[in-house]
C-alpha positions as CSV (number, residue, x, y, z in Angstrom):
1,M,19.0,12.5,22.0
2,P,18.2,11.0,18.7
3,Q,16.6,7.9,18.0
4,H,18.2,5.1,16.4
5,T,16.4,2.3,14.5
6,Q,17.4,-0.9,13.3
7,P,18.8,-1.2,9.7
8,R,16.1,-3.3,7.7
9,P,17.0,-6.2,5.6
10,I,17.5,-5.6,1.9
11,C,15.0,-7.2,-0.3
12,G,16.3,-10.4,-1.7
13,H,14.4,-10.4,-4.9
14,C,15.8,-7.1,-6.3
15,D,19.1,-6.7,-3.9
16,G,18.2,-3.1,-3.1
17,F,17.7,-1.9,-6.4
18,P,13.8,-1.8,-6.3
19,T,12.9,0.7,-9.5
20,V,14.5,0.3,-13.1
21,T,13.8,2.1,-16.0
22,I,13.5,0.1,-19.2
23,T,13.7,1.2,-22.7
24,T,10.8,0.2,-25.1
25,G,13.1,0.1,-28.1
26,T,10.8,3.0,-29.7
27,R,11.8,6.6,-30.0
28,T,9.7,9.7,-29.2
29,P,9.2,12.4,-31.9
30,D,11.8,14.4,-30.8
31,G,14.3,11.5,-31.1
32,Q,14.5,10.5,-27.3
33,R,14.2,6.7,-26.0
34,Q,10.8,6.0,-24.9
35,T,10.9,4.3,-21.5
36,I,8.8,2.5,-18.8
37,T,9.5,2.2,-14.9
38,A,9.1,-1.1,-13.3
39,H,9.0,-1.8,-9.4
40,C,10.1,-4.5,-7.7
41,P,6.7,-6.6,-7.0
42,A,7.9,-8.2,-3.7
43,C,9.1,-5.1,-1.9
44,H,7.0,-2.7,-3.7
45,G,9.4,-0.3,-4.7
46,T,11.0,0.1,-1.1
47,G,14.2,-2.0,-1.6
48,H,13.8,-3.4,1.8
49,T,11.7,-6.5,3.2
50,R,9.7,-6.3,6.2
51,T,10.5,-7.8,9.3
52,V,8.4,-10.7,10.8
53,S,7.3,-9.9,14.1
54,K,7.7,-12.7,16.8
55,A,3.8,-13.2,17.1
56,V,3.5,-13.9,13.4
57,A,6.2,-16.2,13.3
58,A,5.3,-18.6,16.2
């Protein structure tokens, strides 16, 4: 029988889009755009927030 897990809440800082690729404006020697990858600092690239346990919240 499968185990069902509760859905985790989506990160409010990135709205579930935790990783983005940003162009730097320069081009590589073969003509492609140079990019960097940025991760959401709040969820560390997972797209979800952690649930607060009842013991910590109390």
